[in-house]
C-alpha positions as CSV (number, residue, x, y, z in Angstrom):
1,P,-160.2,56.0,-12.2
2,R,-160.8,57.2,-9.0
3,A,-159.3,55.6,-5.7
4,G,-161.3,52.4,-4.8
5,A,-162.6,52.6,-8.4
6,L,-163.8,49.2,-10.2
7,V,-161.8,48.9,-13.4
8,E,-163.5,47.1,-16.3
9,G,-162.7,45.8,-19.6
10,R,-162.2,42.8,-21.9
11,S,-159.6,40.1,-21.8
12,P,-157.6,38.9,-25.0
13,G,-160.2,35.9,-25.2
14,G,-163.0,38.4,-24.9
15,R,-164.1,37.7,-21.3
16,R,-165.2,40.5,-19.1
17,V,-162.4,41.8,-16.7
18,A,-162.9,43.6,-13.4
19,A,-160.4,44.8,-11.0
20,L,-160.3,47.0,-7.9
21,W,-157.7,50.1,-8.1
22,S,-156.9,51.5,-4.8
23,P,-153.8,53.7,-5.2
24,R,-152.0,55.4,-2.1
25,P,-153.1,59.2,-1.8
26,D,-149.4,60.3,-2.6
27,A,-148.9,57.7,-5.5
28,N,-146.7,58.9,-8.2
29,E,-145.0,57.1,-11.3
30,R,-142.4,55.7,-8.7
31,T,-144.7,53.9,-6.6
32,W,-145.0,50.2,-6.8
33,T,-148.3,48.5,-7.3
34,A,-149.2,45.1,-5.7
35,A,-151.4,43.1,-8.1
36,Y,-153.4,40.9,-5.6
37,F,-154.9,37.3,-6.7
38,H,-157.0,36.3,-4.0
39,G,-157.9,32.9,-2.6
40,N,-160.9,30.7,-3.3
41,G,-163.1,31.7,-0.3
42,M,-162.7,35.5,-1.2
43,Q,-164.1,37.8,-3.9
44,L,-163.1,41.2,-5.2
45,A,-165.2,43.0,-2.1
46,D,-163.2,41.4,0.5
47,C,-160.0,42.7,-1.2
48,A,-160.5,46.3,-0.3
49,E,-159.6,45.7,3.4
50,L,-156.1,44.9,2.4
51,A,-155.6,48.6,1.1
52,P,-154.7,50.2,4.3
53,A,-151.9,47.6,5.0
54,L,-150.5,47.6,1.4
55,H,-150.6,51.5,1.6
56,A,-148.5,51.7,4.7
57,E,-146.1,49.3,2.9
58,G,-145.6,51.8,0.1
59,F,-147.8,50.0,-2.4
60,N,-151.0,50.7,-4.6
61,L,-153.5,48.0,-4.4
62,Y,-154.9,46.3,-7.7
63,A,-156.9,43.5,-7.0
64,V,-158.1,41.2,-9.8
65,E,-161.5,39.3,-9.9
66,Y,-161.9,35.7,-11.5
67,P,-164.8,34.5,-13.7
68,G,-167.6,33.0,-11.5
69,Y,-166.7,35.4,-8.6
70,G,-168.0,38.8,-7.3
71,P,-168.9,41.1,-10.2
72,L,-168.1,38.2,-12.6
73,A,-170.5,35.7,-11.1
74,G,-172.2,33.8,-13.9
75,D,-169.0,33.7,-15.9
76,E,-167.5,30.2,-16.7
77,P,-164.7,29.7,-14.2
78,G,-161.7,27.3,-14.8
79,E,-157.9,27.8,-15.1
80,A,-158.0,28.6,-18.8
81,A,-160.7,31.3,-18.2
82,I,-158.9,32.5,-15.0
83,V,-155.5,33.4,-16.5
84,D,-157.2,34.8,-19.6
85,V,-158.9,37.4,-17.5
86,A,-156.0,37.8,-15.4
87,D,-153.9,38.8,-18.5
88,G,-156.7,41.4,-19.6
89,A,-156.4,42.9,-16.0
90,M,-152.8,43.2,-16.3
91,A,-153.1,45.0,-19.8
92,L,-155.5,47.3,-18.1
93,L,-153.0,48.1,-15.3
94,R,-150.4,48.8,-18.0
95,E,-152.3,50.6,-20.4
96,R,-155.1,52.4,-18.8
97,L,-153.4,52.9,-15.2
98,G,-149.9,53.6,-16.6
99,V,-148.2,51.1,-14.2
100,P,-145.2,49.2,-16.0
101,P,-144.4,45.4,-15.0
102,S,-141.1,46.9,-13.4
103,R,-143.3,48.6,-10.6
104,T,-145.7,45.6,-10.4
105,L,-145.4,43.1,-7.5
106,L,-147.5,39.8,-8.3
107,L,-148.9,38.9,-4.8
108,G,-151.0,35.6,-4.8
109,Q,-152.9,33.9,-2.0
110,S,-153.9,30.4,-1.8
111,L,-155.6,29.7,-5.0
112,G,-154.2,33.0,-6.6
113,T,-150.8,31.7,-6.0
114,G,-151.1,29.7,-9.2
115,V,-152.2,32.6,-11.1
116,A,-149.5,34.9,-9.9
117,V,-147.0,32.4,-11.1
118,Q,-148.4,31.9,-14.5
119,L,-148.5,35.9,-14.9
120,A,-144.8,36.0,-13.6
121,A,-144.0,33.5,-16.3
122,R,-145.5,36.0,-18.9
123,G,-143.6,38.8,-17.9
124,A,-146.6,40.7,-15.9
125,G,-144.3,41.8,-12.9
126,A,-140.8,42.2,-11.4
127,R,-141.3,40.7,-7.9
128,V,-143.5,37.6,-6.7
129,V,-144.8,37.1,-3.2
130,L,-146.9,33.8,-2.7
131,L,-148.9,33.4,0.5
132,T,-149.8,29.7,1.5
133,P,-149.0,28.3,-2.2
134,Y,-149.4,24.8,-3.5
135,R,-147.2,22.9,-5.8
136,S,-150.2,22.3,-8.1
137,I,-153.8,21.6,-7.7
138,T,-153.0,17.7,-8.7
139,A,-150.4,17.5,-5.9
140,M,-152.9,18.9,-3.4
141,A,-155.6,16.5,-4.7
142,G,-153.0,13.8,-4.4
143,E,-152.6,14.4,-0.7
144,L,-156.2,14.7,-0.1
145,F,-157.5,11.8,-2.1
146,P,-154.4,9.5,-2.5
147,W,-156.7,6.7,-3.4
148,L,-158.0,8.3,-6.8
149,P,-156.3,8.7,-10.2
150,V,-155.9,12.4,-9.7
151,R,-154.0,13.2,-12.7
152,L,-156.7,11.9,-15.0
153,L,-159.4,13.5,-12.9
154,V,-158.2,17.0,-12.1
155,R,-159.1,19.5,-15.1
156,D,-157.5,22.6,-13.6
157,R,-154.0,21.8,-12.7
158,F,-152.4,25.3,-11.8
159,D,-149.0,23.6,-12.2
160,S,-146.7,26.0,-10.4
161,E,-144.0,23.7,-9.7
162,S,-143.4,22.8,-13.4
163,I,-143.4,26.7,-14.4
164,A,-141.3,27.7,-11.5
165,P,-137.8,26.9,-12.7
166,S,-138.6,29.4,-15.9
167,I,-139.0,32.2,-13.6
168,A,-135.9,34.4,-13.1
169,L,-137.7,36.9,-10.9
170,P,-137.2,37.3,-6.9
171,V,-139.9,35.0,-5.3
172,R,-140.7,35.2,-1.6
173,V,-142.7,32.2,-0.4
174,V,-144.6,32.7,3.0
175,H,-146.1,29.7,4.7
176,G,-147.4,28.9,8.1
177,T,-146.2,25.7,9.7
178,A,-150.0,24.9,11.1
179,D,-151.5,25.5,7.8
180,E,-154.6,23.5,7.9
181,V,-155.7,23.9,4.2
182,I,-152.4,23.6,2.2
183,P,-149.6,21.9,4.1
184,F,-146.6,23.7,4.8
185,A,-144.6,21.2,2.8
186,Q,-146.4,22.2,-0.3
187,G,-144.9,25.8,-0.1
188,E,-141.5,24.5,1.1
189,A,-141.2,22.3,-2.0
190,L,-142.5,24.9,-4.2
191,A,-139.8,27.8,-2.9
192,R,-136.9,25.4,-4.0
193,R,-138.2,25.0,-7.3
194,F,-137.7,29.0,-8.1
195,P,-134.1,29.7,-9.0
196,R,-134.3,32.8,-6.9
197,G,-136.9,31.6,-4.4
198,E,-136.8,32.3,-0.7
199,L,-139.2,30.7,1.9
200,V,-140.3,32.6,4.9
201,R,-141.6,30.1,7.7
202,V,-144.2,31.4,10.0
203,E,-144.1,29.2,13.1
204,G,-147.3,28.0,14.1
205,G,-149.4,30.2,11.3
206,H,-152.6,28.9,9.7
207,H,-154.1,29.5,6.5
């Protein structure tokens, strides 16, 4: 596909898959690719603006869309569907674009950190960077609504803290101390759960 092209296919579960492919102009088989999993308030069209910064750092950009967002609007969202579509997107990256897991950085932001962690556990990449992550959706809901039985009410858990100990890859957690959406303590606690976790504390940083 050409630079900036929409890559489309089907997931293992038969769902539609869409991803944005934006390689560096001088990319070759040794160039690393950042597989980017965006936050809740974004969609695929917003991800293109990340390309120049990632190119400058030496990475191709491969941004993955979720069911119910952007070009996949109308598809049923939810944790199982998102992970299934992300699995399909990573298969396209390997098989159609020729990028192996050994040259793939899993880059998750906010909601997307839960997706990146699950893919890391499935062997989809070799490095992980999590921007403003949460321990789990259940833990976040517990902080926001401490009077509710959230473990019974939350359907989509994205339980990164339970998965983290099984991930042997290097994981860098980047979190601002003034994050008004996901408290810094969530990222700090999650970083400790990874065997090779590293916390980058951004003083005064927001979400």
